[in-house]
C-alpha positions as CSV (number, residue, x, y, z in Angstrom):
1,M,-8.4,35.4,10.8
2,R,-10.3,33.1,13.2
3,T,-10.5,30.5,10.4
4,F,-6.8,30.7,10.0
5,F,-6.2,30.1,13.7
6,R,-8.6,27.2,13.7
7,Y,-6.7,25.7,10.7
8,C,-3.4,26.1,12.5
9,R,-4.7,24.6,15.7
10,A,-6.2,21.7,13.8
11,L,-3.0,21.2,11.8
12,A,-0.8,21.3,14.9
13,S,-3.1,18.7,16.6
14,L,-3.0,16.5,13.6
15,L,0.8,16.7,13.4
16,L,1.1,15.8,17.1
17,I,-1.3,12.9,16.8
18,C,0.1,11.4,13.6
19,G,3.7,11.4,14.8
20,P,3.5,8.9,17.7
21,V,0.5,6.9,16.4
22,H,2.6,4.7,14.2
23,A,6.3,4.0,14.9
24,V,7.2,3.8,11.2
25,S,10.3,4.9,9.4
26,D,9.4,7.7,7.0
27,E,12.0,6.3,4.6
28,S,9.9,3.2,3.9
29,W,6.7,5.2,3.4
30,P,6.6,7.8,0.7
31,T,4.9,11.2,1.3
32,A,1.5,11.2,-0.4
33,P,0.9,14.2,-2.7
34,K,-1.9,16.5,-1.7
35,L,-4.0,17.9,-4.5
36,I,-7.2,19.9,-4.3
37,E,-8.2,19.6,-7.9
38,L,-7.8,16.8,-10.5
39,P,-8.9,17.5,-14.1
40,T,-9.8,14.2,-15.8
41,P,-11.4,13.3,-19.2
42,Y,-14.6,12.6,-17.2
43,G,-14.8,15.9,-15.4
44,T,-12.9,17.8,-12.7
45,L,-12.8,16.4,-9.2
46,A,-12.2,19.2,-6.7
47,V,-12.2,20.0,-3.0
48,S,-14.5,22.9,-2.2
49,E,-13.4,25.7,0.0
50,S,-14.8,26.0,3.5
51,E,-14.5,28.5,6.3
52,Y,-13.9,25.6,8.8
53,V,-11.1,23.2,7.9
54,Y,-13.1,20.0,8.5
55,E,-16.1,21.0,6.4
56,A,-14.6,20.9,2.9
57,K,-16.6,18.8,0.4
58,L,-15.6,16.8,-2.7
59,K,-17.3,17.9,-5.9
60,L,-17.3,16.6,-9.5
61,N,-17.8,19.5,-12.0
62,G,-19.0,21.7,-9.2
63,V,-21.6,19.3,-7.9
64,L,-21.3,17.4,-4.6
65,V,-20.4,13.7,-5.0
66,D,-22.9,11.2,-3.7
67,P,-22.4,9.7,-1.1
68,P,-21.0,13.0,0.3
69,I,-17.3,13.2,1.2
70,S,-16.5,15.9,3.7
71,G,-13.7,16.8,6.1
72,M,-10.2,18.0,5.6
73,L,-9.7,16.5,2.1
74,N,-6.9,15.9,-0.3
75,I,-6.7,14.0,-3.5
76,S,-3.7,11.9,-2.7
77,Y,-3.2,9.7,-5.8
78,A,-4.8,9.3,-9.2
79,F,-4.5,6.6,-11.8
80,E,-5.5,6.6,-15.5
81,L,-6.9,3.2,-16.4
82,D,-8.2,1.9,-19.7
83,D,-11.7,3.3,-19.5
84,R,-11.7,5.2,-16.2
85,Q,-9.8,7.4,-13.9
86,A,-9.4,6.6,-10.2
87,A,-8.6,9.0,-7.4
88,L,-7.7,8.3,-3.8
89,V,-9.1,10.9,-1.4
90,S,-7.7,11.2,2.1
91,I,-10.2,12.3,4.7
92,S,-9.5,13.8,8.1
93,K,-12.5,14.7,10.3
94,G,-10.5,16.0,13.3
95,N,-10.7,12.7,15.2
96,D,-7.6,12.3,17.3
97,A,-8.1,8.5,17.6
98,C,-8.2,8.1,13.8
99,P,-6.6,11.0,12.0
100,V,-7.2,9.9,8.4
101,L,-9.3,7.5,6.4
102,Y,-9.6,7.0,2.6
103,R,-12.1,6.6,-0.2
104,W,-11.6,5.8,-3.9
105,V,-13.6,7.8,-6.4
106,V,-13.7,6.0,-9.8
107,L,-14.8,8.2,-12.8
108,K,-16.1,6.8,-16.1
109,A,-17.8,8.3,-19.1
110,D,-21.2,7.2,-17.8
111,G,-20.7,8.4,-14.2
112,Y,-18.7,7.6,-11.1
113,H,-18.5,5.3,-8.1
114,V,-17.4,6.1,-4.5
115,S,-15.9,3.4,-2.3
116,P,-16.8,3.0,1.4
117,E,-14.4,4.6,3.8
118,F,-11.4,2.4,4.7
119,G,-7.9,2.5,6.2
120,S,-5.9,2.0,9.4
121,C,-5.9,5.7,10.4
122,S,-2.4,6.3,9.1
123,E,-1.0,8.8,6.5
124,H,1.8,6.3,5.7
125,I,0.5,4.6,2.6
126,R,1.7,2.9,-0.6
127,V,-0.8,2.9,-3.5
128,S,-1.0,0.8,-6.7
129,A,-3.5,-0.1,-9.4
130,D,-4.0,-2.6,-12.2
131,A,-6.7,-3.2,-14.8
132,R,-9.1,-4.7,-12.2
133,K,-8.3,-3.4,-8.7
134,L,-6.9,-0.5,-6.7
135,M,-4.7,-1.2,-3.7
136,L,-3.6,0.7,-0.6
137,Q,-1.1,-0.6,1.9
138,T,-0.5,1.0,5.3
139,P,0.9,0.0,8.7
140,S,-1.6,-2.1,10.7
141,R,-3.2,-0.2,13.6
142,E,-4.3,-3.5,15.3
143,A,-1.0,-5.4,14.8
144,P,2.1,-3.2,14.9
145,G,4.8,-4.5,12.6
146,L,2.3,-5.8,10.1
147,I,0.9,-4.3,6.9
148,D,-2.8,-3.8,6.1
149,T,-3.7,-4.1,2.5
150,Y,-7.0,-2.7,1.2
151,V,-8.2,-3.8,-2.2
152,F,-11.1,-2.0,-4.1
153,D,-12.5,-4.0,-6.9
154,G,-14.9,-1.3,-8.1
155,K,-17.7,-2.5,-5.8
156,S,-16.3,-3.3,-2.3
157,V,-13.2,-2.9,-0.2
158,T,-11.6,-6.0,1.3
159,Q,-8.8,-5.9,3.9
160,R,-6.1,-8.3,4.8
161,T,-3.1,-8.1,7.2
162,S,0.3,-9.6,6.4
163,K,3.9,-9.4,7.4
164,K,6.2,-6.8,5.9
165,K,8.0,-7.8,2.7
């Protein structure tokens, strides 16, 4: 029961924080799906259960991914590409100043790769993929009214800020 109240308190705090952080119309930013398990041809990516809401861990076929990903986790998006599967994981660590960050997990027949953490601390995102890169757009935290675009090329994440289109 105590775990449930911790979860409710954390969720209420997160909702209070996320609302005013970015003055963004919900109409222009779709709601991201929230999965806890993603079966792929290369194994099952899943969020482990935890007694404390911010201690869930990401696993591939029941084994912790390396580097470790922990916090309040959701698999937000997944893309099937030619020879790999990519999943975007949203991560909340209970930090009021930055409610959410992201990581890409790219699964292949010979293993997987985890991107560094990135993001502008917003749950408002648009995600896309092509044969060579994965992209996430979100309202800029540093420059209100602008858009931050994060591009993952399979090795590193680059960020640029531009005007809304």
